[in-house]
C-alpha positions as CSV (number, residue, x, y, z in Angstrom):
1,M,0.0,0.0,0.0
2,K,2.8,2.4,0.8
3,R,4.6,1.7,-2.5
4,F,1.4,2.3,-4.4
5,S,0.7,5.6,-2.6
6,S,4.3,6.8,-3.3
7,S,3.9,5.9,-7.0
8,K,0.6,7.7,-7.2
9,R,2.0,10.9,-5.6
10,A,4.9,10.8,-8.0
11,V,2.5,10.6,-11.0
12,N,0.5,13.5,-9.6
13,N,3.6,15.6,-9.2
14,V,4.6,14.9,-12.8
15,V,1.1,15.9,-14.1
16,K,0.7,19.0,-11.9
17,G,4.2,20.3,-11.5
18,E,6.3,19.3,-14.5
19,I,4.1,19.1,-17.6
20,K,2.9,22.5,-18.8
21,W,1.0,23.4,-21.9
22,E,1.0,26.4,-24.2
23,L,-1.2,27.5,-27.1
24,R,0.8,27.9,-30.3
25,P,-0.3,30.2,-33.2
26,G,-3.0,28.4,-35.2
27,G,-4.7,27.0,-32.1
28,M,-2.3,24.1,-31.6
29,L,-1.9,23.0,-27.9
30,V,1.5,21.6,-27.2
31,Q,3.7,20.9,-24.3
32,K,5.4,24.1,-23.1
33,R,9.1,24.0,-23.6
34,D,11.6,25.4,-21.1
35,I,14.4,27.7,-21.9
36,G,16.9,25.0,-21.1
37,D,15.3,22.8,-23.7
38,A,15.8,25.5,-26.4
39,S,19.4,26.2,-25.5
40,S,20.3,22.6,-25.6
41,G,19.0,22.2,-29.2
42,P,20.7,23.1,-32.5
43,M,21.9,26.7,-33.0
44,I,21.1,28.8,-36.1
45,K,22.5,32.1,-37.3
46,I,20.0,34.8,-38.3
47,K,20.8,37.8,-40.3
48,V,19.0,40.8,-38.8
49,S,18.7,44.0,-40.9
50,H,18.1,47.2,-38.9
51,G,18.1,50.2,-41.3
52,S,21.7,50.5,-42.6
53,F,23.0,48.1,-39.9
54,H,23.2,44.4,-40.2
55,H,23.6,42.0,-37.3
56,D,24.4,38.2,-37.3
57,I,22.6,36.7,-34.3
58,T,23.1,33.2,-33.2
59,V,20.2,31.7,-31.2
60,P,18.8,28.2,-30.5
61,A,16.6,27.0,-33.4
62,Q,13.6,26.6,-31.2
63,S,13.7,30.2,-29.8
64,T,10.8,32.5,-30.0
65,F,10.8,36.0,-31.6
66,G,10.6,37.3,-28.0
67,D,13.9,35.5,-27.3
68,L,15.4,37.0,-30.4
69,K,14.4,40.5,-29.2
70,K,16.1,40.0,-25.9
71,V,19.4,39.1,-27.7
72,L,19.0,42.2,-30.0
73,V,18.9,44.5,-27.0
74,Q,22.6,44.4,-26.6
75,E,23.2,44.8,-30.3
76,T,20.8,47.7,-31.0
77,G,20.1,49.3,-27.6
78,L,16.4,48.9,-28.2
79,E,14.3,47.4,-25.5
80,P,12.1,44.4,-26.6
81,K,8.9,46.6,-26.4
82,E,10.6,49.0,-28.8
83,Q,11.3,46.4,-31.4
84,R,9.2,45.1,-34.3
85,L,10.4,41.9,-36.1
86,L,9.3,41.1,-39.6
87,F,9.9,37.8,-41.4
88,Q,8.9,37.4,-45.0
89,G,7.1,40.7,-44.9
90,K,5.0,40.0,-41.8
91,E,5.4,41.2,-38.3
92,K,5.7,38.4,-35.8
93,D,4.5,38.1,-32.2
94,D,6.8,37.5,-29.3
95,E,5.3,34.1,-28.6
96,E,5.8,32.7,-32.1
97,C,8.6,30.2,-32.5
98,L,11.3,30.7,-35.1
99,H,11.2,27.2,-36.5
100,M,7.4,27.1,-36.6
101,V,7.2,30.0,-39.1
102,G,10.2,28.7,-41.2
103,V,13.1,30.6,-39.8
104,K,16.2,28.6,-40.6
105,D,20.0,29.0,-40.5
106,M,21.0,32.2,-42.4
107,S,17.4,33.4,-42.6
108,K,16.8,37.2,-42.9
109,V,14.7,39.1,-40.4
110,V,14.0,42.8,-40.5
111,L,14.0,44.9,-37.3
112,L,12.0,48.1,-37.1
113,E,11.9,50.5,-34.3
114,D,8.3,50.9,-32.9
115,P,7.0,54.3,-34.3
116,A,5.6,55.3,-30.9
117,S,8.9,54.6,-29.2
118,K,10.7,56.6,-31.9
119,E,8.4,59.5,-31.5
120,R,9.0,59.5,-27.7
121,K,12.7,59.5,-28.2
122,L,12.5,62.5,-30.6
123,E,10.4,64.4,-28.1
124,E,12.8,63.6,-25.3
125,M,15.7,64.7,-27.5
126,K,13.9,68.0,-28.2
127,R,13.3,68.5,-24.5
128,N,16.9,67.8,-23.7
129,Q,18.1,70.3,-26.3
130,S,15.6,72.9,-24.9
131,V,16.9,72.3,-21.4
132,L,20.5,72.6,-22.5
133,K,19.8,75.8,-24.4
134,A,18.0,77.3,-21.3
135,C,20.9,76.3,-19.1
136,E,23.4,78.1,-21.4
137,E,21.2,81.2,-21.3
138,V,21.0,81.1,-17.5
139,A,24.8,80.6,-17.3
140,K,25.3,83.9,-19.3
141,V,23.1,85.8,-16.9
142,R,24.9,84.2,-14.0
143,A,28.3,85.5,-15.3
144,E,26.9,89.0,-15.4
145,V,25.3,88.7,-11.9
146,V,28.6,87.5,-10.4
147,Q,30.4,90.6,-11.7
148,L,27.6,92.9,-10.4
149,S,27.7,91.0,-7.0
150,D,31.4,91.8,-6.6
151,K,30.7,95.5,-7.1
152,V,27.8,95.4,-4.6
153,N,30.0,93.7,-2.0
154,A,32.8,96.3,-2.5
155,L,30.3,99.2,-2.1
156,E,28.8,97.5,0.9
157,G,32.1,97.4,2.7
158,I,32.7,101.1,2.0
159,V,29.2,102.2,3.3
160,H,29.5,100.0,6.4
161,G,32.9,101.6,7.1
162,G,31.1,104.9,7.5
163,T,32.1,106.4,4.1
164,K,29.4,107.9,1.9
165,V,29.3,106.8,-1.7
166,D,27.8,108.4,-4.8
167,E,24.1,107.7,-4.9
168,K,24.3,107.2,-8.7
169,E,26.5,104.2,-8.2
170,L,23.9,102.5,-6.1
171,L,21.1,103.4,-8.5
172,G,23.2,102.2,-11.5
173,L,23.8,98.8,-10.0
174,T,20.2,98.4,-9.1
175,E,19.2,99.1,-12.7
176,L,21.7,96.7,-14.1
177,L,20.4,94.0,-11.7
178,M,16.9,94.6,-12.8
179,V,17.9,94.2,-16.4
180,Q,19.3,90.7,-15.5
181,L,16.1,89.9,-13.7
182,L,14.1,90.7,-16.8
183,Q,16.5,88.6,-18.9
184,L,15.9,85.6,-16.6
185,D,12.2,86.1,-16.9
186,T,12.4,85.7,-20.7
187,I,14.1,82.3,-20.5
188,E,11.7,79.4,-21.0
189,A,13.1,76.7,-18.7
190,N,12.1,73.3,-17.6
191,G,13.7,70.7,-15.4
192,E,17.3,71.5,-14.3
193,A,17.3,74.8,-16.2
194,K,14.2,75.9,-14.2
195,V,16.0,75.2,-10.9
196,Q,19.0,77.2,-12.0
197,R,16.9,80.1,-13.2
198,R,15.1,80.2,-9.9
199,A,18.4,80.3,-8.0
200,E,19.6,83.2,-10.0
201,V,16.4,85.1,-9.6
202,R,16.7,84.8,-5.8
203,R,20.4,85.9,-5.9
204,V,19.5,89.0,-7.9
205,Q,16.6,89.8,-5.5
206,R,19.0,89.6,-2.5
207,L,21.5,91.9,-4.2
208,V,18.7,94.4,-4.9
209,D,17.6,94.3,-1.2
210,T,21.2,94.8,-0.2
211,L,21.4,97.9,-2.4
212,D,18.2,99.3,-0.9
213,N,19.6,98.9,2.6
214,M,22.8,100.6,1.5
215,K,20.9,103.5,0.2
216,A,19.3,104.1,3.5
217,R,22.6,103.7,5.3
218,N,24.3,105.9,2.8
219,S,22.0,108.8,3.5
220,N,23.1,108.8,7.1
221,P,26.5,107.0,7.3
222,F,26.7,107.6,11.1
223,S,23.3,106.3,11.9
224,S,24.8,103.5,14.0
225,S,26.3,106.0,16.4
226,G,23.3,108.3,16.5
227,K,22.4,107.5,20.0
228,S,25.7,108.5,21.5
229,E,25.6,111.7,19.5
230,A,22.2,112.5,20.9
231,F,23.5,112.1,24.4
232,E,26.5,114.3,23.7
233,C,24.2,117.0,22.3
234,A,21.9,116.8,25.3
235,S,24.8,117.5,27.8
236,P,24.7,121.1,29.0
237,S,27.6,123.4,28.1
238,F,29.2,125.6,30.6
239,P,31.6,128.5,30.2
240,S,35.2,127.5,30.9
241,S,35.3,129.8,33.9
242,T,32.4,128.0,35.6
243,R,33.2,125.5,38.3
244,I,30.7,122.8,39.2
245,T,30.5,121.8,42.8
246,H,28.2,119.5,44.9
247,D,27.7,122.0,47.7
248,W,24.0,122.7,48.3
249,E,22.5,125.9,49.9
250,V,19.5,125.7,52.1
251,F,16.9,128.5,51.7
252,D,14.6,129.4,54.5
């Protein structure tokens, strides 16, 4: 009884776990082959034409067109979903087997890039070019802003030192910075270029704020010591001949 049960379990395992079926083109139900079965069979060389390029691909004779696409990824850089394979003028599905449709050694297969994929790549290329152009335009503005920033920093040191500068210099720098701000506003940017443009806009705005503060300080370069001056002015002045004492006189 135990021997019979073991045999029965073994048969069930074979039926349930090892034998798998697949539906071939044309409605034929056959036992599903494993990849190992295909690779252990005879090999064939297929000549794949891709535009002006030609590739000699060696694959197991019982491979599918989907298997062939996976091999072509390394040769063409196209992902399987981006490939369309034609044999004898007809596009083949990934599940179709090479030997079932007549592909033999030295047979010719045509590879086409999927139109939708090609269109997406063109759009991506255009976006990349647009981002690159915008980055270059932002870089030009950045170079100008750096020079203006150096001038602002130099004037800021002078004003903070208590020296008054020509108001026209402050106004001129402000106008030049506003010109750069308008230039940044005209740049159509996306992605990384948009991030760079935003950073430059903030830098220009900070410099303009710095100039505004300098204008107020420049109008009164000693404003920081104004309190002590007020106290000095409030102190009474006495003639040089007057002597101040702390003797108090009592009046009846």
